[in-house]
C-alpha positions as CSV (number, residue, x, y, z in Angstrom):
1,M,-12.3,-7.4,48.6
2,G,-15.3,-8.7,46.8
3,P,-18.7,-9.3,48.4
4,T,-18.2,-13.0,48.3
5,T,-14.9,-12.8,50.2
6,F,-16.4,-10.3,52.7
7,D,-19.4,-12.6,53.3
8,Y,-17.1,-15.6,53.9
9,I,-15.0,-13.7,56.4
10,L,-18.0,-12.3,58.1
11,E,-19.6,-15.8,58.5
12,K,-16.3,-17.1,60.0
13,I,-16.1,-14.3,62.5
14,R,-19.9,-13.9,63.2
15,S,-20.3,-16.9,65.5
16,K,-17.2,-16.1,67.5
17,L,-18.3,-12.5,67.7
18,R,-21.7,-13.5,69.1
19,K,-20.0,-15.6,71.8
20,L,-17.7,-12.8,72.7
21,W,-20.5,-10.3,72.7
22,K,-22.6,-12.5,75.1
23,N,-19.6,-12.8,77.5
24,C,-18.6,-9.1,77.4
25,H,-21.2,-7.7,79.7
26,G,-20.1,-4.2,79.1
27,N,-16.4,-4.8,78.5
28,P,-14.8,-2.7,75.7
29,I,-15.0,-4.3,72.3
30,T,-11.8,-5.3,70.5
31,I,-10.5,-3.8,67.3
32,E,-11.5,-6.9,65.4
33,E,-15.0,-6.7,66.7
34,K,-15.2,-3.0,65.7
35,L,-13.9,-4.0,62.2
36,V,-16.6,-6.7,61.8
37,I,-19.3,-4.3,63.0
38,T,-18.1,-1.6,60.7
39,L,-17.8,-3.9,57.7
40,S,-21.3,-5.3,58.4
41,Y,-22.7,-1.8,58.6
42,K,-21.0,-0.7,55.4
43,N,-22.1,-3.8,53.5
44,E,-25.7,-3.3,54.7
45,K,-25.6,0.3,53.7
46,L,-24.3,-0.6,50.2
47,E,-27.1,-3.2,49.7
48,L,-29.7,-0.7,51.0
49,G,-28.3,2.0,48.7
50,E,-28.6,-0.2,45.6
51,E,-32.2,-1.1,46.4
52,L,-33.0,2.5,47.3
53,F,-31.4,3.8,44.1
54,Y,-33.6,1.7,41.9
55,K,-36.8,2.7,43.8
56,V,-35.8,6.4,43.8
57,S,-35.0,6.3,40.1
58,D,-38.5,4.9,39.3
59,I,-40.0,7.9,41.1
60,E,-37.5,10.7,40.4
61,S,-35.2,9.8,37.5
62,D,-33.5,13.2,37.1
63,L,-32.0,13.5,40.6
64,C,-32.0,9.9,41.7
65,A,-28.3,9.7,42.5
66,K,-28.3,12.9,44.5
67,I,-31.6,12.0,46.3
68,T,-30.3,8.5,47.0
69,G,-27.2,9.9,48.5
70,M,-29.2,12.3,50.7
71,L,-31.5,9.5,51.9
72,L,-28.5,7.2,52.7
73,E,-27.5,9.7,55.3
74,L,-30.4,8.5,57.3
75,D,-30.0,5.6,59.7
76,T,-30.5,2.1,58.4
77,N,-33.8,1.5,60.2
78,T,-35.3,4.6,58.6
79,I,-34.1,3.5,55.2
80,K,-35.6,0.1,55.7
81,Q,-38.9,1.8,56.6
82,L,-38.7,3.9,53.4
83,L,-38.1,0.8,51.3
84,G,-41.1,-0.9,52.8
85,D,-43.5,2.0,52.5
86,E,-43.9,3.5,49.0
87,E,-45.9,6.5,50.3
88,L,-43.3,7.3,52.9
89,L,-40.6,7.0,50.3
90,C,-42.4,9.4,48.0
91,K,-42.7,11.9,50.8
92,A,-39.0,11.6,51.6
93,I,-38.0,12.0,47.9
94,I,-40.2,15.1,47.6
95,K,-38.6,16.6,50.8
96,A,-35.1,15.7,49.6
97,K,-35.6,17.2,46.2
98,K,-37.0,20.4,47.7
99,E,-34.0,20.7,50.0
100,Y,-31.6,20.0,47.1
101,V,-33.2,22.5,44.8
102,E,-33.2,25.1,47.6
103,Y,-29.5,24.4,48.4
104,T,-28.6,24.6,44.7
105,N,-30.4,28.0,44.3
106,Q,-28.7,29.4,47.4
107,T,-25.3,28.2,46.1
108,K,-26.0,29.9,42.7
109,K,-27.0,33.2,44.5
110,R,-23.9,33.0,46.7
111,E,-21.7,32.5,43.6
112,E,-23.3,35.5,41.9
113,L,-22.8,37.6,45.0
114,G,-19.2,36.4,45.2
115,E,-18.4,37.4,41.7
116,K,-19.9,40.9,42.1
117,L,-18.2,41.3,45.4
118,Y,-14.8,40.1,44.1
119,D,-14.9,42.7,41.3
120,L,-15.5,45.5,43.8
121,V,-12.8,44.2,46.2
122,C,-10.3,43.9,43.3
123,E,-10.6,47.7,42.8
124,K,-8.9,48.2,46.1
125,F,-6.7,45.0,46.7
126,R,-4.5,42.7,44.7
127,P,-6.3,39.7,43.3
128,E,-4.7,37.2,45.7
129,I,-5.8,39.3,48.7
130,A,-9.1,40.2,47.1
131,S,-10.0,36.5,46.8
132,R,-9.3,35.9,50.5
133,L,-11.2,39.0,51.6
134,T,-14.1,38.1,49.3
135,G,-14.2,34.7,50.9
136,M,-14.3,36.3,54.4
137,L,-17.1,38.6,53.4
138,L,-19.1,35.8,51.9
139,E,-19.3,34.2,55.3
140,L,-21.8,36.9,56.2
141,E,-25.5,36.4,55.7
142,P,-26.4,36.8,52.0
143,D,-28.8,39.7,52.7
144,L,-26.0,41.6,54.4
145,V,-23.6,40.9,51.5
146,Q,-26.4,42.2,49.1
147,K,-26.6,45.3,51.2
148,L,-22.8,45.8,51.1
149,L,-22.9,45.6,47.3
150,K,-25.4,48.5,47.3
151,S,-23.5,50.6,49.9
152,P,-19.9,51.5,49.1
153,K,-19.3,53.1,52.5
154,E,-20.5,50.0,54.4
155,L,-18.5,47.7,52.1
156,E,-15.4,49.9,52.8
157,E,-15.9,49.5,56.5
158,K,-16.3,45.7,56.3
159,L,-13.3,45.4,54.0
160,D,-11.2,47.4,56.5
161,V,-12.2,44.9,59.3
162,A,-11.6,41.9,57.0
163,Y,-8.2,43.3,55.9
164,K,-7.1,43.9,59.5
165,T,-8.2,40.4,60.4
166,Y,-6.3,39.0,57.3
167,L,-3.1,40.9,58.3
168,T,-3.4,39.6,61.9
169,Y,-4.1,35.9,61.2
170,C,-3.4,35.1,57.6
171,D,-0.5,37.2,56.3
172,S,2.9,35.6,57.1
């Protein structure tokens, strides 16, 4: 459904919806009303997203798509405030970029830990089990995983617990 079709349908339903809304006085809304509200919200988010993307790309061209996506997680009123206030938008972009870079760095570190851990786990278990056990151990805090990599005895203990858990819940 194109934007023109959507707008046409929305206009046809909008007046009826307003009348129903006024008469509801707390009654549950119908499926049709929910659909119109949802479609209106999604259309508004799409339009805000396009405008936001262009403004973000002027300020931060390298990560504009990622940052726009992050900012679109905010409620529509906040997005409108950002679009209306360049200084506020710049602060939001800086914060989003910082969070994204931090998340990316943590992900890279976790992947590196996972590769090292997997190699050690493969020394004791078959690859298909080693991958599951590695995944289980990677749920631990990164500092603890780092410690396990340095202490074969502690790694052995955690692997035993993980393997018993695997046998109890995963092995069929």
